[in-house]
VMD Tcl script that draws the C-alpha trace (Angstrom):
set ca {
  {3.00 17.70 -8.44}
  {5.43 17.16 -11.38}
  {7.52 13.98 -11.15}
  {9.98 12.30 -13.42}
  {9.42 8.60 -13.86}
  {12.07 6.34 -15.63}
  {10.37 3.34 -17.29}
  {12.06 0.49 -19.01}
  {11.59 0.96 -22.94}
  {9.25 -2.07 -22.87}
  {6.91 -0.67 -20.14}
  {7.00 2.26 -21.98}
  {5.96 1.34 -24.88}
  {3.02 -0.91 -23.62}
  {2.00 2.21 -21.75}
  {1.63 4.09 -24.83}
  {-0.37 1.36 -26.66}
  {-2.66 1.50 -23.68}
  {-2.95 5.61 -23.60}
  {-3.62 5.25 -27.17}
  {-6.44 3.00 -26.76}
  {-8.04 4.87 -24.11}
  {-7.19 8.30 -25.40}
  {-5.52 9.49 -22.22}
  {-2.14 10.93 -21.86}
  {0.65 8.91 -20.13}
  {0.01 11.13 -16.94}
  {-3.53 10.09 -16.61}
  {-2.59 6.21 -16.79}
  {-0.28 7.18 -14.00}
  {-2.52 8.70 -11.80}
  {-5.03 6.10 -12.28}
  {-2.68 3.46 -11.57}
  {-1.42 5.28 -8.62}
  {-4.79 5.72 -7.12}
  {-5.76 1.76 -7.72}
  {-2.45 0.79 -6.25}
  {-2.49 3.25 -3.03}
  {-6.60 1.82 -2.47}
  {-5.17 -1.50 -2.57}
  {-2.34 -0.86 -0.12}
  {-4.04 1.55 2.29}
  {-4.62 -0.46 5.40}
  {-7.97 -1.37 6.14}
  {-8.62 -1.25 9.97}
  {-12.12 -3.26 9.46}
  {-10.10 -5.90 8.25}
  {-8.02 -6.22 11.26}
  {-10.26 -4.93 13.78}
  {-11.25 -7.34 16.44}
  {-8.75 -10.19 15.09}
  {-7.73 -11.17 18.93}
  {-10.92 -10.49 20.20}
  {-11.38 -14.13 20.98}
  {-8.07 -14.36 23.01}
  {-8.09 -13.17 27.06}
  {-5.81 -10.38 26.58}
  {-5.17 -7.31 28.60}
  {-3.29 -4.82 26.37}
  {-1.12 -3.32 29.09}
  {0.17 -6.57 30.02}
  {0.95 -7.39 26.21}
  {2.99 -4.55 26.19}
  {4.69 -4.35 29.40}
  {5.79 -8.15 28.55}
  {6.92 -7.27 25.06}
  {8.92 -4.39 26.66}
  {10.55 -6.54 29.32}
  {11.78 -9.03 26.23}
  {13.72 -5.92 24.88}
  {15.19 -5.15 28.02}
  {16.27 -9.26 28.46}
  {18.07 -8.44 24.79}
}
mol new
graphics top color blue
foreach p $ca { graphics top sphere $p radius 0.5 }
foreach p [lrange $ca 0 end-1] q [lrange $ca 1 end] { graphics top cylinder $p $q radius 0.2 }
display resetview
C-alpha cells in the first residue's frame, strides 16, 4: 500500500539524517517505526489476564449490574 505522509520540515530533516546514517530509505524508516509503534500499542492479553482473579465476582452478575445502571440513566 502506498500512502502520503505530511511531516513538518524539522521532523523530515531529522528523518533524512537518520536514513542517511543508516543507509535506508524514508519508506523503510517509517515502516520500521510503524512496526515498533504497533508492537508497543498492541494489547497484551497476558498482561491483563487474571487481574481480577482475587475478587469473588460472577461475570454474568457483573454484566447485569452494569446494564441495570445504563437503564437507570
